[in-house]
C-alpha positions as CSV (number, residue, x, y, z in Angstrom):
1,X,61.8,-76.3,-91.0
2,X,60.3,-73.5,-88.9
3,X,59.8,-70.0,-90.3
4,X,61.5,-67.2,-88.5
5,X,59.2,-64.6,-87.1
6,X,59.7,-61.1,-85.8
7,X,61.0,-61.0,-82.2
8,X,58.4,-60.7,-79.5
9,X,58.0,-57.2,-78.0
10,X,55.9,-56.2,-75.1
11,X,52.6,-54.5,-75.7
12,X,53.8,-52.1,-73.1
13,X,57.3,-51.5,-74.5
14,X,56.3,-47.9,-75.7
15,X,54.1,-47.0,-72.7
16,X,54.8,-44.4,-70.1
17,X,52.8,-43.0,-67.2
18,X,52.1,-40.0,-69.3
19,X,49.9,-42.2,-71.4
20,X,47.5,-42.8,-68.5
21,X,44.0,-41.3,-69.0
22,X,42.1,-40.8,-65.8
23,X,38.6,-40.1,-67.0
24,X,36.4,-42.0,-66.0
25,X,39.0,-44.3,-64.4
26,X,42.8,-44.9,-64.9
27,X,43.5,-46.7,-68.2
28,X,45.8,-46.5,-71.2
29,X,44.9,-46.6,-74.9
30,X,47.9,-47.4,-77.0
31,X,47.7,-47.2,-80.8
32,X,50.2,-49.4,-82.7
33,X,51.9,-50.8,-79.6
34,X,53.4,-53.5,-81.8
35,X,55.6,-52.9,-84.7
36,X,53.9,-53.8,-88.0
37,X,55.9,-56.9,-88.8
38,X,55.1,-58.5,-85.4
39,X,51.4,-57.4,-85.6
40,X,51.0,-58.8,-89.1
41,X,52.6,-62.1,-88.1
42,X,50.0,-62.5,-85.3
43,X,47.0,-61.1,-87.2
44,X,47.5,-63.4,-90.2
45,X,47.5,-66.5,-88.1
46,X,44.9,-65.7,-85.5
47,X,42.5,-68.6,-85.0
48,X,38.9,-68.1,-86.1
49,X,35.7,-68.7,-84.0
50,X,35.2,-71.9,-85.9
51,X,38.7,-73.2,-85.1
52,X,38.4,-72.3,-81.4
53,X,34.8,-73.6,-81.2
54,X,35.8,-77.0,-82.6
55,X,38.7,-77.4,-80.2
56,X,37.0,-76.2,-77.0
57,X,33.6,-77.9,-77.9
58,X,31.5,-74.8,-78.2
59,X,29.0,-74.4,-81.0
60,X,28.9,-71.3,-83.1
61,X,26.1,-68.9,-82.3
62,X,25.5,-65.2,-83.0
63,X,27.9,-62.7,-81.4
64,X,29.2,-65.3,-78.8
65,X,32.7,-65.2,-77.2
66,X,35.2,-67.9,-78.1
67,X,38.4,-68.0,-75.9
68,X,41.6,-69.8,-76.9
69,X,43.6,-69.5,-73.6
70,X,47.3,-69.7,-73.3
71,X,47.0,-73.4,-72.3
72,X,45.2,-74.1,-75.5
73,X,47.6,-72.2,-77.7
74,X,50.7,-73.7,-76.1
75,X,49.2,-77.2,-76.3
76,X,48.2,-76.9,-80.0
77,X,50.9,-78.1,-82.4
78,X,49.1,-76.3,-85.3
79,X,49.4,-72.9,-83.6
80,X,52.5,-70.9,-84.9
81,X,55.5,-70.3,-82.7
82,X,54.9,-66.5,-82.8
83,X,51.6,-67.0,-80.9
84,X,53.2,-69.4,-78.4
85,X,55.9,-66.9,-77.6
86,X,53.5,-63.9,-77.5
87,X,51.1,-65.5,-75.0
88,X,54.1,-66.8,-72.9
89,X,55.6,-63.3,-72.7
90,X,52.3,-61.6,-71.9
91,X,51.5,-64.0,-69.0
92,X,55.0,-63.6,-67.5
93,X,56.5,-61.9,-64.4
94,X,58.2,-59.4,-66.8
95,X,54.9,-58.3,-68.2
96,X,53.3,-58.1,-64.8
97,X,56.0,-55.8,-63.6
98,X,55.6,-53.6,-66.6
99,X,51.9,-53.3,-65.7
100,X,52.9,-52.3,-62.1
101,X,55.4,-49.8,-63.4
102,X,52.5,-48.0,-65.0
103,X,49.7,-48.5,-62.6
104,X,51.0,-49.3,-59.1
105,X,50.0,-45.9,-57.6
106,X,46.6,-45.8,-59.3
107,X,45.9,-49.3,-58.2
108,X,46.6,-48.6,-54.5
109,X,44.7,-45.3,-54.7
110,X,41.6,-47.2,-55.8
111,X,42.1,-50.2,-53.6
112,X,44.0,-48.9,-50.5
113,X,43.8,-52.3,-48.8
114,X,45.1,-54.3,-51.7
115,X,48.5,-55.0,-50.2
116,X,46.9,-56.0,-46.9
117,X,44.8,-58.5,-48.8
118,X,47.5,-60.1,-51.0
119,X,50.9,-58.7,-49.9
120,X,53.2,-56.2,-51.6
121,X,52.2,-56.2,-55.2
122,X,55.8,-56.1,-56.4
123,X,56.6,-59.2,-54.5
124,X,53.7,-61.4,-55.8
125,X,54.8,-64.8,-57.2
126,X,53.6,-64.7,-60.8
127,X,52.3,-67.9,-62.4
128,X,50.2,-68.8,-65.4
129,X,46.5,-69.7,-65.3
130,X,45.7,-73.4,-65.8
131,X,49.4,-74.3,-65.4
132,X,50.1,-73.0,-61.8
133,X,48.0,-72.8,-58.7
134,X,47.5,-70.5,-55.8
135,X,49.3,-73.0,-53.6
136,X,52.6,-71.9,-55.1
137,X,51.8,-68.5,-56.8
138,X,50.0,-65.3,-55.8
139,X,48.7,-64.1,-59.2
140,X,47.9,-66.2,-62.2
141,X,48.2,-64.4,-65.5
142,X,46.8,-65.3,-68.9
143,X,46.9,-64.1,-72.5
144,X,43.9,-65.4,-74.5
145,X,43.0,-65.1,-78.2
146,X,39.4,-64.1,-78.3
147,X,36.8,-64.0,-81.1
148,X,33.3,-62.6,-81.0
149,X,31.5,-64.5,-83.7
150,X,29.5,-63.1,-86.7
151,X,26.3,-61.3,-85.8
152,X,23.3,-63.0,-87.3
153,X,19.5,-62.5,-86.9
154,X,19.6,-59.1,-85.2
155,X,22.2,-56.6,-84.0
156,X,23.4,-57.2,-80.5
157,X,25.9,-56.1,-77.9
158,X,28.1,-58.9,-76.6
159,X,28.0,-57.3,-73.1
160,X,26.6,-54.1,-71.7
161,X,28.0,-52.1,-68.8
162,X,29.8,-54.1,-66.1
163,X,32.8,-54.2,-63.8
164,X,35.3,-57.1,-64.2
165,X,35.4,-59.7,-61.4
166,X,36.8,-58.4,-58.1
167,X,39.5,-61.0,-57.9
168,X,41.2,-59.8,-61.1
169,X,44.0,-57.2,-60.7
170,X,43.9,-55.9,-64.2
171,X,42.2,-56.2,-67.6
172,X,43.6,-55.7,-71.0
173,X,42.1,-55.8,-74.5
174,X,44.4,-55.8,-77.6
175,X,42.2,-55.2,-80.6
176,X,43.1,-57.0,-83.9
177,X,40.4,-55.8,-86.3
178,X,40.5,-57.2,-89.8
179,X,41.2,-54.6,-92.5
180,X,38.1,-55.6,-94.4
181,X,35.8,-55.4,-91.4
182,X,33.6,-52.4,-91.9
183,X,31.0,-53.3,-89.3
184,X,29.6,-50.4,-87.2
185,X,29.9,-51.0,-83.4
186,X,31.8,-53.4,-81.3
187,X,33.6,-50.4,-79.6
188,X,34.6,-50.3,-76.0
189,X,32.4,-47.8,-74.0
190,X,33.7,-46.4,-70.7
191,X,31.1,-45.3,-68.2
192,X,30.7,-43.5,-64.8
193,X,27.9,-43.9,-62.3
194,X,24.9,-41.6,-62.4
195,X,24.1,-42.5,-58.7
196,X,26.0,-43.2,-55.6
197,X,23.7,-46.2,-55.0
198,X,24.1,-48.3,-58.1
199,X,22.9,-51.9,-58.1
200,X,24.8,-54.7,-59.8
201,X,23.1,-58.0,-60.8
202,X,25.1,-61.2,-60.9
203,X,24.9,-64.0,-63.3
204,X,26.9,-67.2,-63.6
205,X,29.8,-67.2,-66.1
206,X,30.9,-70.2,-68.1
207,X,33.8,-70.5,-65.7
208,X,31.6,-71.2,-62.7
209,X,32.0,-67.8,-61.0
210,X,29.8,-64.7,-61.1
211,X,29.7,-61.8,-63.5
212,X,28.8,-58.3,-62.3
213,X,26.6,-56.4,-64.7
214,X,24.7,-53.1,-64.1
215,X,21.5,-51.7,-65.6
216,X,22.4,-48.9,-68.1
217,X,20.0,-46.6,-66.2
218,X,22.6,-46.4,-63.4
219,X,25.5,-45.3,-65.7
220,X,26.3,-42.7,-68.3
221,X,28.8,-43.0,-71.2
222,X,32.0,-41.0,-70.8
223,X,34.2,-42.1,-73.7
224,X,34.4,-44.7,-76.5
225,X,37.5,-46.5,-77.7
226,X,37.0,-47.4,-81.3
227,X,37.5,-51.1,-82.1
228,X,40.5,-51.0,-84.5
229,X,43.6,-52.9,-85.5
230,X,46.7,-52.9,-83.3
231,X,45.2,-51.0,-80.3
232,X,45.7,-51.8,-76.7
233,X,43.4,-50.8,-73.8
234,X,44.7,-51.7,-70.3
235,X,43.4,-50.8,-66.8
236,X,43.6,-51.8,-63.2
237,X,40.3,-53.3,-62.0
238,X,38.3,-51.4,-59.3
239,X,34.6,-50.5,-58.7
240,X,34.9,-47.4,-61.0
241,X,36.2,-49.4,-64.0
242,X,32.8,-49.6,-65.7
243,X,32.9,-50.6,-69.3
244,X,30.9,-52.4,-72.0
245,X,30.7,-53.2,-75.7
246,X,28.6,-51.1,-78.1
247,X,26.0,-52.7,-80.3
248,X,27.4,-54.6,-83.3
249,X,25.5,-54.4,-86.6
250,X,24.6,-57.6,-88.5
251,X,27.9,-58.8,-90.0
252,X,29.7,-61.8,-91.3
253,X,33.0,-60.5,-89.8
254,X,34.4,-61.7,-86.5
255,X,35.5,-59.3,-83.7
256,X,39.1,-60.2,-82.8
257,X,41.2,-59.4,-79.8
258,X,43.6,-60.6,-77.2
259,X,42.5,-60.6,-73.5
260,X,45.1,-60.0,-70.8
261,X,44.3,-60.8,-67.2
262,X,45.8,-61.4,-63.8
263,X,43.8,-63.4,-61.3
264,X,44.2,-63.2,-57.5
265,X,43.1,-65.7,-54.9
266,X,41.0,-63.1,-53.0
267,X,38.6,-60.4,-53.9
268,X,40.1,-56.9,-53.8
269,X,36.7,-55.1,-53.4
270,X,33.0,-55.7,-52.9
271,X,30.5,-54.9,-55.6
272,X,27.5,-55.2,-53.3
273,X,27.3,-51.5,-53.4
C-alpha cells in the first residue's frame, strides 16, 4: 500500500515579477515557496550523501558534491513517490514556462542574441536530461537532489565565485537545511565584477565539460542569501550572474538542496572576456 502524500505544487506557484531582484543580476529569492506539508514530506525522505555515493559510485570525502539526478530518482524503487513526482514536475514544460513568465525579458536583455541562437524561447521543445536528446528537443531540464558532505579536516568552500556554464539557460537552488544544522557558512554569495577585464580560468568538471571560475580579486561581494530551509534562488544565466558558496565550518551536517537546470545545445555567451 502506498502512502498518500501532499499534492505537488510548483516552486514558482507563488512567484511574481515583483519578486525579481536586479542587484547584482536578475534573480528571485523565495522564502517558503512550498507549503509546509509538502516541504516536510520531501525533507524527511531526502537521500543522504552516503546513500547517493553508494548508488553513483562516488566515495565520501570532505565537502564534496553528490548529485542524485532525476534519472536516478525515477529509476530507484526505494525513492518515495513524492520525490518522483516532484522531480518530474520540475523538469517539465510547465515549469519551464513558469520560469519564462518570470524572466523572459531579463533573459533577452542580458543575451540579446539568444533567440537567434536557439529559436523563440517560448517555442523550445522541452525534454528531460538523460532521457531525451537534442535530436528531438531544444532544452533538457533536470531536477537533482544534491548533498554537500560533512566538512572534515579543515573549513572549506565547495566552490568560490563562478558563472554557470554558458549552455545553461537558468540555474536554481532550492535549499533544504536540516533544523538541527547550526553550521556557520554554506551561504550563496552574489558578486559583481571589480574590473571590465576579468579573467576566468577553466577546469574540467566530472561531466566532461568545463567549469568557469574567477579569481576573487576580480570580484566583490554584493549580497548573501542565507542557506536555510525551504528557500528557492532562481536566475537566468549570463556573464553577470556571478555567485559562489561561502566557507563552511567543520561540521558533521550535510548541506542539502535541489538543483534546477535547463541545458541548451549551444552556448548563449562567451566567457573568454
